[in-house]
Chimera marker file (.cmm) of the C-alpha trace (Angstrom):
<marker_set name="trace">
<marker id="1" x="-30.786" y="-18.759" z="-11.161" r="1" g="1" b="0" radius="0.5"/>
<marker id="2" x="-31.462" y="-15.811" z="-9.214" r="1" g="1" b="0" radius="0.5"/>
<marker id="3" x="-29.548" y="-17.188" z="-6.334" r="1" g="1" b="0" radius="0.5"/>
<marker id="4" x="-26.486" y="-17.683" z="-8.784" r="1" g="1" b="0" radius="0.5"/>
<marker id="5" x="-26.462" y="-14.207" z="-9.612" r="1" g="1" b="0" radius="0.5"/>
<marker id="6" x="-26.215" y="-12.754" z="-6.430" r="1" g="1" b="0" radius="0.5"/>
<marker id="7" x="-23.246" y="-15.466" z="-5.700" r="1" g="1" b="0" radius="0.5"/>
<marker id="8" x="-21.629" y="-14.004" z="-8.497" r="1" g="1" b="0" radius="0.5"/>
<marker id="9" x="-21.602" y="-10.573" z="-7.969" r="1" g="1" b="0" radius="0.5"/>
<marker id="10" x="-20.364" y="-11.017" z="-3.930" r="1" g="1" b="0" radius="0.5"/>
<marker id="11" x="-17.815" y="-12.525" z="-5.686" r="1" g="1" b="0" radius="0.5"/>
<marker id="12" x="-17.163" y="-9.987" z="-7.710" r="1" g="1" b="0" radius="0.5"/>
<marker id="13" x="-17.390" y="-7.047" z="-4.727" r="1" g="1" b="0" radius="0.5"/>
<marker id="14" x="-15.172" y="-9.462" z="-2.486" r="1" g="1" b="0" radius="0.5"/>
<marker id="15" x="-12.595" y="-9.631" z="-5.454" r="1" g="1" b="0" radius="0.5"/>
<marker id="16" x="-12.922" y="-6.066" z="-6.317" r="1" g="1" b="0" radius="0.5"/>
<marker id="17" x="-12.255" y="-5.044" z="-2.092" r="1" g="1" b="0" radius="0.5"/>
<marker id="18" x="-8.882" y="-8.079" z="-1.993" r="1" g="1" b="0" radius="0.5"/>
<marker id="19" x="-7.803" y="-6.139" z="-4.840" r="1" g="1" b="0" radius="0.5"/>
<marker id="20" x="-8.152" y="-2.677" z="-3.967" r="1" g="1" b="0" radius="0.5"/>
<marker id="21" x="-6.708" y="-3.570" z="-0.305" r="1" g="1" b="0" radius="0.5"/>
<marker id="22" x="-3.424" y="-5.107" z="-1.913" r="1" g="1" b="0" radius="0.5"/>
<marker id="23" x="-2.759" y="-2.166" z="-4.683" r="1" g="1" b="0" radius="0.5"/>
<marker id="24" x="-3.372" y="-0.117" z="-0.933" r="1" g="1" b="0" radius="0.5"/>
<marker id="25" x="-0.872" y="-1.809" z="0.892" r="1" g="1" b="0" radius="0.5"/>
<marker id="26" x="0.976" y="-2.185" z="-2.197" r="1" g="1" b="0" radius="0.5"/>
<marker id="27" x="1.294" y="1.569" z="-1.860" r="1" g="1" b="0" radius="0.5"/>
<marker id="28" x="1.873" y="1.904" z="1.875" r="1" g="1" b="0" radius="0.5"/>
<marker id="29" x="5.385" y="-0.337" z="1.250" r="1" g="1" b="0" radius="0.5"/>
<marker id="30" x="6.684" y="1.558" z="-1.445" r="1" g="1" b="0" radius="0.5"/>
<marker id="31" x="5.839" y="5.148" z="0.599" r="1" g="1" b="0" radius="0.5"/>
<marker id="32" x="7.298" y="3.702" z="3.621" r="1" g="1" b="0" radius="0.5"/>
<marker id="33" x="10.278" y="2.453" z="2.018" r="1" g="1" b="0" radius="0.5"/>
<marker id="34" x="10.520" y="5.875" z="0.264" r="1" g="1" b="0" radius="0.5"/>
<marker id="35" x="10.102" y="7.903" z="3.826" r="1" g="1" b="0" radius="0.5"/>
<marker id="36" x="12.864" y="5.614" z="5.297" r="1" g="1" b="0" radius="0.5"/>
<marker id="37" x="15.190" y="6.856" z="2.373" r="1" g="1" b="0" radius="0.5"/>
<marker id="38" x="14.240" y="10.586" z="3.582" r="1" g="1" b="0" radius="0.5"/>
<marker id="39" x="15.245" y="10.147" z="6.707" r="1" g="1" b="0" radius="0.5"/>
<marker id="40" x="18.407" y="8.402" z="6.254" r="1" g="1" b="0" radius="0.5"/>
<marker id="41" x="19.533" y="11.391" z="3.582" r="1" g="1" b="0" radius="0.5"/>
<marker id="42" x="18.315" y="13.889" z="6.362" r="1" g="1" b="0" radius="0.5"/>
<marker id="43" x="20.688" y="12.232" z="9.419" r="1" g="1" b="0" radius="0.5"/>
<marker id="44" x="23.575" y="12.302" z="7.467" r="1" g="1" b="0" radius="0.5"/>
<marker id="45" x="23.243" y="15.979" z="6.431" r="1" g="1" b="0" radius="0.5"/>
<marker id="46" x="22.742" y="16.597" z="10.169" r="1" g="1" b="0" radius="0.5"/>
<marker id="47" x="25.973" y="14.230" z="10.939" r="1" g="1" b="0" radius="0.5"/>
<marker id="48" x="28.458" y="15.929" z="7.821" r="1" g="1" b="0" radius="0.5"/>
<marker id="49" x="26.652" y="19.269" z="10.216" r="1" g="1" b="0" radius="0.5"/>
<marker id="50" x="28.109" y="18.511" z="13.163" r="1" g="1" b="0" radius="0.5"/>
<marker id="51" x="31.600" y="17.365" z="12.109" r="1" g="1" b="0" radius="0.5"/>
<link id1="1" id2="2" r="1" g="1" b="0" radius="0.2"/>
<link id1="2" id2="3" r="1" g="1" b="0" radius="0.2"/>
<link id1="3" id2="4" r="1" g="1" b="0" radius="0.2"/>
<link id1="4" id2="5" r="1" g="1" b="0" radius="0.2"/>
<link id1="5" id2="6" r="1" g="1" b="0" radius="0.2"/>
<link id1="6" id2="7" r="1" g="1" b="0" radius="0.2"/>
<link id1="7" id2="8" r="1" g="1" b="0" radius="0.2"/>
<link id1="8" id2="9" r="1" g="1" b="0" radius="0.2"/>
<link id1="9" id2="10" r="1" g="1" b="0" radius="0.2"/>
<link id1="10" id2="11" r="1" g="1" b="0" radius="0.2"/>
<link id1="11" id2="12" r="1" g="1" b="0" radius="0.2"/>
<link id1="12" id2="13" r="1" g="1" b="0" radius="0.2"/>
<link id1="13" id2="14" r="1" g="1" b="0" radius="0.2"/>
<link id1="14" id2="15" r="1" g="1" b="0" radius="0.2"/>
<link id1="15" id2="16" r="1" g="1" b="0" radius="0.2"/>
<link id1="16" id2="17" r="1" g="1" b="0" radius="0.2"/>
<link id1="17" id2="18" r="1" g="1" b="0" radius="0.2"/>
<link id1="18" id2="19" r="1" g="1" b="0" radius="0.2"/>
<link id1="19" id2="20" r="1" g="1" b="0" radius="0.2"/>
<link id1="20" id2="21" r="1" g="1" b="0" radius="0.2"/>
<link id1="21" id2="22" r="1" g="1" b="0" radius="0.2"/>
<link id1="22" id2="23" r="1" g="1" b="0" radius="0.2"/>
<link id1="23" id2="24" r="1" g="1" b="0" radius="0.2"/>
<link id1="24" id2="25" r="1" g="1" b="0" radius="0.2"/>
<link id1="25" id2="26" r="1" g="1" b="0" radius="0.2"/>
<link id1="26" id2="27" r="1" g="1" b="0" radius="0.2"/>
<link id1="27" id2="28" r="1" g="1" b="0" radius="0.2"/>
<link id1="28" id2="29" r="1" g="1" b="0" radius="0.2"/>
<link id1="29" id2="30" r="1" g="1" b="0" radius="0.2"/>
<link id1="30" id2="31" r="1" g="1" b="0" radius="0.2"/>
<link id1="31" id2="32" r="1" g="1" b="0" radius="0.2"/>
<link id1="32" id2="33" r="1" g="1" b="0" radius="0.2"/>
<link id1="33" id2="34" r="1" g="1" b="0" radius="0.2"/>
<link id1="34" id2="35" r="1" g="1" b="0" radius="0.2"/>
<link id1="35" id2="36" r="1" g="1" b="0" radius="0.2"/>
<link id1="36" id2="37" r="1" g="1" b="0" radius="0.2"/>
<link id1="37" id2="38" r="1" g="1" b="0" radius="0.2"/>
<link id1="38" id2="39" r="1" g="1" b="0" radius="0.2"/>
<link id1="39" id2="40" r="1" g="1" b="0" radius="0.2"/>
<link id1="40" id2="41" r="1" g="1" b="0" radius="0.2"/>
<link id1="41" id2="42" r="1" g="1" b="0" radius="0.2"/>
<link id1="42" id2="43" r="1" g="1" b="0" radius="0.2"/>
<link id1="43" id2="44" r="1" g="1" b="0" radius="0.2"/>
<link id1="44" id2="45" r="1" g="1" b="0" radius="0.2"/>
<link id1="45" id2="46" r="1" g="1" b="0" radius="0.2"/>
<link id1="46" id2="47" r="1" g="1" b="0" radius="0.2"/>
<link id1="47" id2="48" r="1" g="1" b="0" radius="0.2"/>
<link id1="48" id2="49" r="1" g="1" b="0" radius="0.2"/>
<link id1="49" id2="50" r="1" g="1" b="0" radius="0.2"/>
<link id1="50" id2="51" r="1" g="1" b="0" radius="0.2"/>
</marker_set>
């Protein structure tokens, strides 16, 4: 009985860590996408300023 309890705890910990990792990866992608859009806007303003 004790072995199955430890196995369950290990599975729950691994599930939590995997979910947390996926959440950070998802947030990182959104942040990089937003940064790319900001850089694109900045580049457009620089181009407009040189005309």
